[in-house]
N, C-alpha and C positions, 0 to 999 in steps of 0.2 A: 284519922281520915287523911288521905294523901292530898297534897296541894298540887294542882296542875297549873303550870304557867308556861308562857312562851319561852322557847329556847333562845338564848342569846349567844353572841360570839364569845363572851366571857366564859360560857359553859363548855366550850369545845374541849379543853384539856380534860375536864372531868368526864365528858362523854366518851373520849377515847379510852379512859380507864374503865368505864362501865362496860363498853364493848368488849374489852379484853377480859374482864371479870366474867361477863355473861358467857362468852365462848369457852373460857377455861373451866368454869364451874359447871356448866350445863351440857355442853356439846359432847363430852366424853361418854355420856350414857348412850348416845345414838350414833356418833361418828367415830371413825378410826383415829389413831394418833396422828397419822399423816394428814388427814382431813382437818383435824383441829389445828395443826401447825400451819397449814395453808390458809385457813380461815383467819388465824391470828396475824398472818403476814399482811393483812389489809390495814393494820394499825401503823406499821412502820413507814419509813420515808418513801418506800416504793408503793405503799398501799394507797388505795383509792378513798379510804374513809374520810380523811381530812378534807379532801376536795369536795366530797358529797356534802359534808357538813356546811361548807361555805356556800354551796349552791342552793341547798334546800331550806325549807322552813319547817319548824316543828315545835313540839311541846316537850316539857319535862314533868315528871311526877316526883314530888319531893316528900321526904319523911317530915314529921313534925319539927325536927331539928333544922330543916331547910336543906339538908343534904339530898342531892339528886339520887334517886333509886332506879329510875327508868327513863327512857326517852324514845320518841318517835319522830321520824322525819319524813316529810313529803317532798318529792322531787320527781317530776314537776307536780303541780297542784293536785292532780288526780291519781298520783302513784305513791303508795306507802313504800318508801325505799328502805327504811331502817326502823326496827322495833327491838329494843334491847333492855334487859332488866338485870341488875346485879343478882348474883346467885342467892344471896342472903334475903333478898326481897321478892324472889319469884313466888308465884302463886299467892300473892297478897292483894291482887286487884289493880296493881299499877298499870300493867299493859292493857287490861280491859278498860280502865278509866281513860287512858290515852286514846285508845281506838274510838271509844264513844264520843269523846270530845272532838277528835279529828273528823269523824263522820258528821257531826253537827256543824262544824265549821265549813266542811265541803258542801253540805246542803245549803247553808246560808250563802255560799258563793254561786249557787245554781248548778253545781255539778250533779249529774245524774248517776254516775257510777265511779267507783274507785277500783284500782288494780294494784297488784303486787306480785312479787316472786317470793314465795314463802319457803323457808327451810322446813326440814322434817320436824324441828322443834316448834315452830310457830304455826304450822298448818292446823293442828287440832284446836288451838285457841281461836284462830280466825274462823274456822268452821263453826265453832260454838257461837260466834258473833254474827253468823249469817253469811259469811263469805263462802264462795263455792270454787272448787277446783275446775279450771278450764282445760288445762293440760299439764302433763308432767314433762319436764325438760332436764337434760343433762348439760352441765357446764364444767369447765375446767378452771380451777384456781391454782396458779403456780404448777400447772400440769397434773393436778390431782382431781379426779372426777367427783362431782357432787350431783345429787338429785335435788331438784327443787320444783315447786308447784306454782304455776301461773294461776292466780286467783283473782276473782272480781267480787265486788259487792254492789248491788243495786241500791241507790239512795232514793229511788222513786217508790212511794208507798203503793202497795198492791190495792187494786180497786175493791 
């Protein structure tokens, strides 16, 4: 069973590694080589990933050994900005556990809805967890086009 805990500043170097591993190991099934390269550019000195980690709050999912296998970041409090899992740990419940915990925390804060911009990789997982696509958007990363999905999840129970 995965242990979920709060993300700390000391985790940031490992989270950068996880991000790179996730993109390198999982994205080539869905994205072109140029898209994968552009996505990976977010880790480097010009990339926005380190700044996002500093601004956001999040959780990590750890193996029994204590090694982090996945992480999720909220920035701001109502927006899931990052959700990444090592390739070796994908499809083992880490991301689902993180999503459920984040949703519980958001409800406890009184939030009524969460939002995100999902990749083609994360959209199916989010939809299985009750998120819905609001619209499809195109964006450029280092001049390379990407398709992503604006999604929301209501935290208000249905009557």
